[in-house]
MIGU-658388 format. One record per residue (C-alpha): residue number from 1; residue in three letters; chain; x, y, z. Coordinates in steps of 0.02 Angstrom, whole numbers, plus 50000, padded with zeros to 5 digits. Each point is the difference from the previous one (the first is absolute). Layout:
# MIGU-658388
<pt pos="NUM" code="ALA" unit="A" u="X" v="Y" w="Z"/>
...
# end
This chain:
# MIGU-658388
<pt pos="1" code="MET" unit="A" u="49467" v="58417" w="49452"/>
<pt pos="2" code="ARG" unit="A" u="49902" v="49897" w="50133"/>
<pt pos="3" code="LEU" unit="A" u="49978" v="49849" w="49875"/>
<pt pos="4" code="SER" unit="A" u="50207" v="50011" w="49997"/>
<pt pos="5" code="PHE" unit="A" u="50002" v="50013" w="50199"/>
<pt pos="6" code="SER" unit="A" u="49873" v="49850" w="50004"/>
<pt pos="7" code="ARG" unit="A" u="50107" v="49888" w="49875"/>
<pt pos="8" code="LEU" unit="A" u="50154" v="50031" w="50094"/>
<pt pos="9" code="ALA" unit="A" u="49931" v="49978" w="50185"/>
<pt pos="10" code="PHE" unit="A" u="49918" v="49838" w="49913"/>
<pt pos="11" code="ALA" unit="A" u="50181" v="49950" w="49947"/>
<pt pos="12" code="LEU" unit="A" u="50092" v="50048" w="50176"/>
<pt pos="13" code="LEU" unit="A" u="49880" v="49868" w="50071"/>
<pt pos="14" code="LEU" unit="A" u="50037" v="49870" w="49874"/>
<pt pos="15" code="LEU" unit="A" u="50179" v="50027" w="50016"/>
<pt pos="16" code="ALA" unit="A" u="49988" v="50004" w="50207"/>
<pt pos="17" code="GLY" unit="A" u="49908" v="49849" w="50015"/>
<pt pos="18" code="CYS" unit="A" u="50136" v="49916" w="49890"/>
<pt pos="19" code="GLY" unit="A" u="50139" v="50061" w="50070"/>
<pt pos="20" code="GLY" unit="A" u="50019" v="49891" w="50139"/>
<pt pos="21" code="ARG" unit="A" u="49999" v="49864" w="49905"/>
<pt pos="22" code="SER" unit="A" u="50149" v="49879" w="49980"/>
<pt pos="23" code="ARG" unit="A" u="50025" v="49943" w="49810"/>
<pt pos="24" code="GLU" unit="A" u="50059" v="49813" w="50105"/>
<pt pos="25" code="PRO" unit="A" u="49888" v="49862" w="49923"/>
<pt pos="26" code="GLU" unit="A" u="49820" v="49973" w="50065"/>
<pt pos="27" code="THR" unit="A" u="49976" v="49818" w="50034"/>
<pt pos="28" code="GLY" unit="A" u="49824" v="49977" w="50072"/>
<pt pos="29" code="GLN" unit="A" u="49853" v="50078" w="50087"/>
<pt pos="30" code="SER" unit="A" u="50099" v="50015" w="50159"/>
<pt pos="31" code="GLY" unit="A" u="50177" v="50047" w="49911"/>
<pt pos="32" code="ALA" unit="A" u="50078" v="49840" w="50051"/>
<pt pos="33" code="ALA" unit="A" u="50064" v="49863" w="49898"/>
<pt pos="34" code="GLY" unit="A" u="49837" v="49861" w="50013"/>
<pt pos="35" code="GLY" unit="A" u="49875" v="50140" w="50072"/>
<pt pos="36" code="ASN" unit="A" u="49865" v="49901" w="49932"/>
<pt pos="37" code="GLY" unit="A" u="50031" v="49869" w="50121"/>
<pt pos="38" code="THR" unit="A" u="50038" v="49837" w="49898"/>
<pt pos="39" code="ASP" unit="A" u="50145" v="49900" w="50045"/>
<pt pos="40" code="ALA" unit="A" u="50034" v="49967" w="49785"/>
<pt pos="41" code="CYS" unit="A" u="49972" v="50179" w="49960"/>
<pt pos="42" code="ALA" unit="A" u="50112" v="50068" w="50170"/>
<pt pos="43" code="SER" unit="A" u="50142" v="49873" w="49958"/>
<pt pos="44" code="GLY" unit="A" u="49986" v="50050" w="49797"/>
<pt pos="45" code="LYS" unit="A" u="50020" v="50181" w="50057"/>
<pt pos="46" code="ASP" unit="A" u="50162" v="49966" w="50104"/>
<pt pos="47" code="GLY" unit="A" u="50054" v="49897" w="49865"/>
<pt pos="48" code="TYR" unit="A" u="49986" v="50148" w="49880"/>
<pt pos="49" code="GLN" unit="A" u="50072" v="50138" w="50110"/>
<pt pos="50" code="ARG" unit="A" u="50145" v="49903" w="50032"/>
<pt pos="51" code="LYS" unit="A" u="50024" v="49961" w="49819"/>
<pt pos="52" code="ARG" unit="A" u="49949" v="50201" w="49943"/>
<pt pos="53" code="GLU" unit="A" u="50166" v="50037" w="50087"/>
<pt pos="54" code="GLN" unit="A" u="50107" v="49883" w="49908"/>
<pt pos="55" code="VAL" unit="A" u="49926" v="50042" w="49850"/>
<pt pos="56" code="LEU" unit="A" u="50027" v="50198" w="50047"/>
<pt pos="57" code="GLN" unit="A" u="50174" v="50003" w="50079"/>
<pt pos="58" code="THR" unit="A" u="50040" v="49905" w="49814"/>
<pt pos="59" code="ALA" unit="A" u="49925" v="50121" w="49897"/>
<pt pos="60" code="ARG" unit="A" u="50062" v="50139" w="50099"/>
<pt pos="61" code="ALA" unit="A" u="50197" v="49916" w="49981"/>
<pt pos="62" code="SER" unit="A" u="49985" v="50067" w="49826"/>
<pt pos="63" code="GLY" unit="A" u="50008" v="50182" w="50051"/>
<pt pos="64" code="CYS" unit="A" u="49981" v="50148" w="49904"/>
<pt pos="65" code="LYS" unit="A" u="50115" v="50160" w="49914"/>
<pt pos="66" code="GLU" unit="A" u="49876" v="50112" w="50003"/>
<pt pos="67" code="ASP" unit="A" u="49819" v="50047" w="50018"/>
<pt pos="68" code="ALA" unit="A" u="49939" v="49944" w="49842"/>
<pt pos="69" code="ASP" unit="A" u="50047" v="49814" w="50049"/>
<pt pos="70" code="CYS" unit="A" u="49870" v="49996" w="50148"/>
<pt pos="71" code="GLY" unit="A" u="49822" v="49945" w="49975"/>
<pt pos="72" code="THR" unit="A" u="49873" v="49942" w="50115"/>
<pt pos="73" code="LEU" unit="A" u="49955" v="49817" w="50021"/>
<pt pos="74" code="TRP" unit="A" u="49799" v="49982" w="50042"/>
<pt pos="75" code="GLU" unit="A" u="49935" v="49852" w="50095"/>
<pt pos="76" code="SER" unit="A" u="49827" v="49956" w="50004"/>
<pt pos="77" code="ASN" unit="A" u="49947" v="49805" w="50028"/>
<pt pos="78" code="ALA" unit="A" u="49921" v="49908" w="50135"/>
<pt pos="79" code="CYS" unit="A" u="50151" v="50004" w="50127"/>
<pt pos="80" code="VAL" unit="A" u="50037" v="50194" w="49985"/>
<pt pos="81" code="SER" unit="A" u="49941" v="50170" w="49914"/>
<pt pos="82" code="THR" unit="A" u="50128" v="50126" w="50007"/>
<pt pos="83" code="CYS" unit="A" u="50029" v="50170" w="49959"/>
<pt pos="84" code="GLY" unit="A" u="50166" v="49962" w="49916"/>
<pt pos="85" code="SER" unit="A" u="50175" v="49973" w="50013"/>
<pt pos="86" code="ALA" unit="A" u="50136" v="50100" w="49935"/>
<pt pos="87" code="VAL" unit="A" u="50122" v="49883" w="49908"/>
<pt pos="88" code="PRO" unit="A" u="50113" v="49998" w="49839"/>
<pt pos="89" code="ARG" unit="A" u="49885" v="50004" w="49841"/>
<pt pos="90" code="VAL" unit="A" u="50101" v="49858" w="49932"/>
<pt pos="91" code="SER" unit="A" u="49950" v="49873" w="50141"/>
<pt pos="92" code="ILE" unit="A" u="49804" v="50050" w="50007"/>
<pt pos="93" code="ASP" unit="A" u="49940" v="49874" w="49871"/>
<pt pos="94" code="ALA" unit="A" u="50083" v="49834" w="50059"/>
<pt pos="95" code="ALA" unit="A" u="49959" v="50060" w="50203"/>
<pt pos="96" code="SER" unit="A" u="49818" v="50030" w="49955"/>
<pt pos="97" code="ALA" unit="A" u="49981" v="49850" w="49904"/>
<pt pos="98" code="GLU" unit="A" u="50112" v="49908" w="50135"/>
<pt pos="99" code="LEU" unit="A" u="49884" v="50054" w="50126"/>
<pt pos="100" code="LEU" unit="A" u="49828" v="49994" w="49919"/>
<pt pos="101" code="ALA" unit="A" u="50049" v="49826" w="49972"/>
<pt pos="102" code="TRP" unit="A" u="50036" v="49954" w="50174"/>
<pt pos="103" code="ALA" unit="A" u="49838" v="50083" w="50065"/>
<pt pos="104" code="LYS" unit="A" u="49891" v="49924" w="49887"/>
<pt pos="105" code="ASP" unit="A" u="50055" v="49835" w="50076"/>
<pt pos="106" code="ALA" unit="A" u="50030" v="50047" w="50173"/>
<pt pos="107" code="CYS" unit="A" u="49842" v="50098" w="50036"/>
<pt pos="108" code="ALA" unit="A" u="49878" v="49903" w="49899"/>
<pt pos="109" code="THR" unit="A" u="49889" v="49998" w="50158"/>
<pt pos="110" code="CYS" unit="A" u="50001" v="50160" w="50039"/>
<pt pos="111" code="PRO" unit="A" u="49848" v="50149" w="49965"/>
<pt pos="112" code="PRO" unit="A" u="50068" v="50123" w="49900"/>
<pt pos="113" code="ILE" unit="A" u="50064" v="50154" w="50067"/>
<pt pos="114" code="PRO" unit="A" u="49942" v="50183" w="49972"/>
<pt pos="115" code="VAL" unit="A" u="50142" v="50121" w="49931"/>
<pt pos="116" code="PRO" unit="A" u="50054" v="50114" w="50144"/>
<pt pos="117" code="PRO" unit="A" u="49980" v="50180" w="49999"/>
<pt pos="118" code="CYS" unit="A" u="50177" v="50070" w="49969"/>
<pt pos="119" code="ALA" unit="A" u="50104" v="50124" w="50041"/>
<pt pos="120" code="PRO" unit="A" u="50039" v="50132" w="49830"/>
<pt pos="121" code="PRO" unit="A" u="50154" v="49907" w="49918"/>
<pt pos="122" code="GLY" unit="A" u="50155" v="50109" w="50023"/>
<pt pos="123" code="PRO" unit="A" u="50139" v="50024" w="49869"/>
<pt pos="124" code="LEU" unit="A" u="50090" v="49837" w="49945"/>
<pt pos="125" code="ARG" unit="A" u="50178" v="50029" w="50019"/>
<pt pos="126" code="CYS" unit="A" u="50179" v="49922" w="49981"/>
<pt pos="127" code="VAL" unit="A" u="50093" v="50017" w="50172"/>
<pt pos="128" code="GLN" unit="A" u="50169" v="49910" w="50014"/>
<pt pos="129" code="GLY" unit="A" u="49974" v="49879" w="49888"/>
<pt pos="130" code="GLN" unit="A" u="49817" v="49962" w="50075"/>
<pt pos="131" code="CYS" unit="A" u="49816" v="50043" w="49927"/>
<pt pos="132" code="THR" unit="A" u="49898" v="50093" w="50146"/>
<pt pos="133" code="GLU" unit="A" u="49833" v="50110" w="50003"/>
<pt pos="134" code="GLY" unit="A" u="50015" v="50158" w="50076"/>
<pt pos="135" code="PRO" unit="A" u="50021" v="50175" w="49981"/>
# end
């Protein structure tokens, strides 16, 4: 019984450590675009964020009809490392390819970004035609 309690306590500590973490993109050591201090990298990350918003807006425009229509778009490249964004499944491949291609050029001078510790993902749901994550 003590072993089970220890495992439970450890799991709760892990979740508590992740609970306050955002699921938003991590863009560098400082958390701000261009956190590494180089002008080319900072400019690339700024451009990527603008492009990312356009791509996500386009991806989300296709909407959903049921929870099964939703999926997670993961990004891990030289510009950002994310904990995923809820989007319609039909948009994931095209959005992922477009963002990866953009990052390859825009952030070629940037150092690698560590994968952020992410809060445990919630279930994906279709709410009023839009994919969302959460209870």
